[in-house]
C-alpha positions in Angstrom: 26.3 9.2 43.3 22.7 8.8 44.3 21.3 9.2 47.8 20.6 5.5 48.0 24.3 4.7 47.5 25.6 7.3 50.0 26.2 6.7 53.7 27.5 8.5 56.7 29.3 7.6 59.9 29.0 10.0 62.9 31.3 9.4 65.8 30.6 11.1 69.2 31.7 10.7 72.7 28.1 10.8 74.1 24.6 10.4 72.8 23.2 13.8 71.6 19.8 13.1 73.3 17.8 14.2 75.1 18.6 17.6 73.7 19.3 19.4 76.9 22.5 21.2 76.3 24.3 23.1 73.5 26.6 20.3 72.5 23.8 17.9 72.2 21.7 20.4 70.2 24.3 20.8 67.5 25.3 17.1 67.3 21.6 16.1 67.2 20.9 18.5 64.4 23.9 17.4 62.4 22.9 13.8 62.8 19.3 14.4 61.8 20.4 16.4 58.8 22.8 13.7 57.6 20.1 11.1 58.2 17.7 13.1 56.0 20.3 13.0 53.2 21.7 9.5 53.4 21.8 6.3 55.5 23.7 7.3 58.7 25.3 5.3 61.5 25.8 7.2 64.8 28.6 5.5 66.8 28.6 6.7 70.5 29.6 5.7 74.0 26.7 4.2 75.9 26.1 7.3 78.1 22.3 7.3 78.1 20.9 3.8 77.5 17.4 4.9 78.7 17.2 7.5 76.0 18.1 5.3 73.0 14.6 4.4 71.9 13.4 8.1 72.0 16.6 9.1 70.2 16.0 6.7 67.4 12.5 8.0 66.9 13.7 11.6 67.0 16.6 11.1 64.6 14.5 9.3 61.9 14.4 5.9 60.1 17.7 6.4 58.2 19.8 6.8 61.4 21.2 3.7 63.1 22.6 4.1 66.6 25.5 1.9 67.6 26.8 2.1 71.2 29.9 0.9 72.9 30.8 1.0 76.6 32.0 4.4 77.8 35.5 4.4 79.1 36.2 5.7 82.6 37.3 9.3 82.6 39.6 11.3 84.8 41.0 8.3 86.6 44.3 8.8 88.4 46.0 6.8 85.7 44.5 9.0 82.9 45.4 12.2 84.9 48.9 11.0 84.9 48.9 10.1 81.2 47.5 13.5 80.5 50.5 15.0 82.2 53.3 12.6 81.2 52.4 11.9 77.5 52.0 14.1 74.4 48.2 13.7 74.4 46.0 15.8 76.7 43.7 14.3 79.3 40.7 14.8 77.1 42.0 12.4 74.5 42.8 9.8 77.1 39.3 10.1 78.5 37.9 9.3 75.0 40.3 6.6 74.1 38.4 3.3 73.5 39.5 0.1 71.8 35.8 -0.9 71.7 34.9 2.2 69.6 37.8 1.5 67.2 36.6 -2.1 66.8 33.0 -1.1 66.2 34.1 1.5 63.6 36.1 -1.2 61.8 33.1 -3.4 61.7 30.8 -0.7 60.4 33.3 0.3 57.7 33.8 -3.3 56.6 30.1 -3.7 56.0 29.7 -0.4 54.1 32.4 2.2 53.6 30.9 5.6 54.5 30.9 8.5 52.0 31.4 10.9 54.9 32.5 10.6 58.5 31.7 13.4 60.9 33.5 13.5 64.3 31.6 15.4 66.9 34.7 16.1 68.9 38.4 16.1 67.9 39.0 13.8 70.9 37.4 10.9 68.9 39.1 11.8 65.7 41.7 9.1 66.2 38.9 6.7 65.1 39.4 8.1 61.6 42.4 5.7 61.2 40.0 2.9 60.3 38.4 4.8 57.4 39.2 4.0 53.7 40.9 6.7 51.7 37.7 7.7 49.8 35.8 8.8 52.9 35.5 12.5 53.5 36.6 13.1 57.1 34.9 16.0 58.9 35.6 17.4 62.4 32.7 19.3 63.8 34.6 21.6 66.1 32.0 22.9 68.6 34.8 25.0 70.1 38.5 25.7 69.7 39.3 23.7 72.8 42.7 25.0 73.6 41.3 28.5 73.8 38.7 27.4 76.4 41.4 25.9 78.5 43.7 28.8 78.2 40.9 31.1 79.5 39.9 28.5 82.1 43.5 28.2 83.5 43.6 31.9 84.2 40.4 31.7 86.4 41.6 28.9 88.8 42.5 29.8 92.3 45.0 27.0 92.9 48.5 27.3 91.5 48.6 23.5 91.0 45.3 23.7 89.1 46.5 26.6 86.9 49.7 24.6 86.2 47.9 21.5 85.1 45.3 23.4 83.0 48.1 25.4 81.4 49.9 22.2 80.4 46.6 20.7 79.1 45.9 23.8 77.0 49.3 23.6 75.3 48.8 19.9 74.6 45.3 20.6 73.3 46.7 23.2 70.9 49.2 20.6 69.4 46.5 17.9 69.2 44.0 20.3 67.5 46.7 21.4 65.1 47.4 17.8 64.1 43.7 16.8 63.9 42.6 19.8 61.9 45.4 19.3 59.5 44.6 15.6 59.0 40.8 16.1 58.4 39.4 16.8 55.0 37.0 19.5 56.3 36.7 21.2 59.7 33.4 22.8 60.6 33.8 25.9 62.9 31.0 27.7 64.7 32.2 31.2 64.0 34.5 33.4 62.0 36.5 34.0 65.2 37.0 30.3 65.6 38.1 30.0 62.0 40.7 32.7 62.5 42.0 30.8 65.6 42.0 27.5 63.7 43.8 29.1 60.7 46.6 30.0 63.0 46.7 26.4 64.2 46.4 24.7 60.8 47.0 27.1 57.9 46.5 24.5 55.3 43.3 23.0 56.6 39.9 23.3 54.9 38.1 25.4 57.5 34.4 26.3 57.0 32.1 28.2 59.3 28.9 26.3 60.1 27.3 28.5 62.7 25.1 27.2 65.6 21.5 27.6 64.9 18.0 27.1 66.2 14.8 25.5 64.9 13.0 28.8 64.5 9.6 27.1 64.0 9.9 25.1 67.2 11.3 28.1 69.2 8.6 30.6 68.8 8.0 33.6 71.1 5.5 33.4 73.9 2.9 36.1 74.7 4.6 39.2 76.1 2.1 39.4 78.9 3.4 36.1 80.3 6.8 37.5 81.0 7.8 38.4 84.5 10.1 41.4 84.1 11.9 40.6 87.4 12.6 37.0 86.6 16.1 36.4 85.4 17.1 33.1 83.7 20.5 31.4 83.1 20.4 28.1 81.3 23.2 25.7 80.2 25.0 22.5 81.2 25.6 22.8 84.9 28.7 20.7 85.1 30.4 22.5 82.1 33.3 24.6 83.5 32.5 27.9 81.6 28.9 27.7 82.8 30.0 27.0 86.4 32.4 30.0 86.2 29.7 32.2 84.7 27.1 31.4 87.4 29.7 31.9 90.2 30.7 35.3 88.9 27.1 36.4 88.4 25.8 35.2 91.8 28.8 36.6 93.7 29.6 39.8 91.9 26.6 40.9 89.9 23.3 39.6 91.3 23.7 41.3 94.7 23.8 44.7 93.0 20.7 43.8 91.0 18.9 42.8 94.2 19.7 46.2 95.7 18.3 48.1 92.7 15.3 45.8 91.9 13.2 44.6 94.9 11.7 41.2 94.3 14.1 40.2 91.5 14.7 36.4 91.2 17.2 34.2 89.3 16.3 30.8 87.9 19.2 28.5 86.9 18.3 25.6 84.6 20.3 22.9 82.9 21.4 19.2 82.9 24.4 17.8 84.6 25.6 17.6 88.2 24.9 20.9 90.0 27.0 20.3 93.1 29.2 23.3 92.5 26.2 25.5 91.7 24.3 24.5 94.9 27.3 25.6 97.0 27.4 29.0 95.3 23.7 29.8 95.7 23.3 28.4 99.2 21.4 30.8 101.5 20.0 33.1 98.7 16.2 32.6 98.7 15.9 34.6 95.5 17.8 32.0 93.4 16.1 28.8 92.4 17.9 25.8 90.8 15.5 24.2 88.3 17.9 21.5 87.2 17.3 19.7 83.9 14.2 20.8 81.9 12.5 18.5 79.4 11.6 21.6 77.5 13.3 25.0 78.1 10.8 26.9 76.0 8.3 27.6 78.9 11.1 29.0 81.0 12.2 31.2 78.2 8.6 32.3 77.5 8.2 33.6 81.0 11.6 35.0 81.7 12.1 38.8 81.8 15.8 38.6 81.0 18.1 35.8 80.0 21.6 36.5 81.3 24.8 35.1 79.7 27.7 36.3 81.9 30.3 34.0 80.3 34.0 34.8 80.8 35.5 31.7 79.3 34.6 29.4 76.4 34.6 29.5 72.7 32.4 28.7 69.7 28.9 30.2 69.7 26.2 30.0 72.3 23.2 27.9 71.4 21.6 29.4 74.5 21.7 32.8 72.9 20.1 31.9 69.6 17.4 29.8 71.4 16.6 32.7 73.8 16.5 35.2 71.0 14.3 32.9 68.8 11.8 33.1 71.7 12.1 36.9 71.6 13.5 36.9 75.1 15.5 40.0 76.1 19.1 39.1 76.7 22.2 40.6 78.4 25.6 39.0 77.7 29.3 39.5 77.9 31.2 39.8 74.6 32.6 36.4 75.1 29.1 35.0 75.6 27.9 36.5 72.3 31.2 35.7 70.5 30.8 34.4 67.0 27.2 35.6 66.4 26.4 38.4 64.0 24.4 40.4 66.6 24.4 44.1 67.3 24.7 45.5 70.8 21.7 47.7 71.6 19.7 46.3 68.8 19.5 42.5 69.3 20.9 42.3 72.9 22.8 44.3 75.4 26.5 43.6 76.0 28.4 44.4 79.3 31.7 43.4 80.7 32.2 44.6 84.2 30.0 43.5 87.1 28.6 47.1 87.5 27.9 47.5 83.8 26.2 44.0 83.7 24.0 44.9 86.6 23.1 48.2 85.1 22.2 46.6 81.7 20.0 44.1 83.5 18.3 46.9 85.4 17.6 48.8 82.1 15.9 45.8 80.6 13.9 45.0 83.7 12.6 48.6 84.2 12.2 49.6 80.6 9.7 47.3 79.0 9.7 49.2 75.7 13.4 48.4 75.5 12.9 44.8 76.5 10.2 44.3 73.9 12.3 45.9 71.2 15.3 43.8 72.0 13.2 40.6 71.9 11.5 41.4 68.6 14.7 42.5 66.8 16.7 39.5 68.3 14.0 37.1 67.1 14.1 38.7 63.6 17.9 38.4 63.3 18.1 34.8 64.5 15.2 33.5 62.4 16.7 35.0 59.2 20.4 34.0 59.8 20.5 31.0 62.2 17.9 28.5 61.2 19.3 24.9 61.4 17.6 23.6 58.3 19.3 26.2 56.0 22.6 26.1 57.7 23.1 22.3 57.6 21.6 21.6 54.2 24.2 24.0 52.8 27.1 22.6 54.8 26.4 19.0 53.7 25.8 20.0 50.1 29.2 21.8 50.0 31.3 18.9 51.3 34.0 18.1 48.8 33.0 15.9 45.9 36.5 14.6 45.2 36.7 12.6 48.4 33.6 10.6 49.1 31.2 12.1 46.5 28.9 13.1 49.3 27.4 16.2 47.7 
């Protein structure tokens, strides 16, 4: 089957543009790579109407964007349905008759060779596809794992109870979705092991998160401020909120005692209400909010900190920081799924005291900081470049379904 006769449908619960968080980065790169290989329609909820024109230009001429109204999320009715029905709240939040109707129309005009779902929550739309379409779930995380970890961090017994129920329902939903898909893309070997336990018969393939290593180039070492720490990520994403709260409350005070003049910048898109409450009163912490381009912040940071305690998948923030040769300190969960060596590419620490000590080492030992940055950049550029990762993943999609390869 020639490139001219192939087509792709991508279904996502939000527009992956502007590229200002990890989910958007992966979904954007997948869409652009498919658009380079074949005619592609991106079907999304209308979450960023002002960004549509720029998104079309960025994604290329073979990508058509089709939007439908976004359903209201987390309403009292949906919270109740997430509790009383078999499906978790996440699925009810993404349920949309308008998206199903739009998908039916797209398929009726031209049956896609491959359909990629950028979240298992929109995978029910696959019911409109003809038998020959290769159905792919791009699993950014194993979601039930995130919620299991998240539930344990909540202070309220009622919140832990609801989150625990949600995690169990997510596990069942992911099992059924992964088993029904033709291919499931996972971000790491660890996620593939978890998914294998869920769906032993599923076709599970590791497609690691990556970085455009040509776009993310290191800045001049002299521009870095050793005492400037940086955390970046989506600020209304629960694992990021938990990470910032833990760092600000239990780690940063010890760093301030050891390193006079140290500062912390927090950057990212999304509502920062929870973050503002945590950092209130600390003049050494600056909330930068959404950055059009995170590279200048990375080029001037002395250390990027990734104190994640919950979550799954792999962290785009890590590969982007290392591609910029920025020294990095992370928890093991933060660096989970990446083939990186502690002490060579980054420093790993688990307890608040160890994390503070690791940051102090990097700030005060510039030879160590430079070595970590150089070796981290070398590892990421050789193993995690998006172009190589996605070209291989698309080429290896099964030929006996939609003849997409």
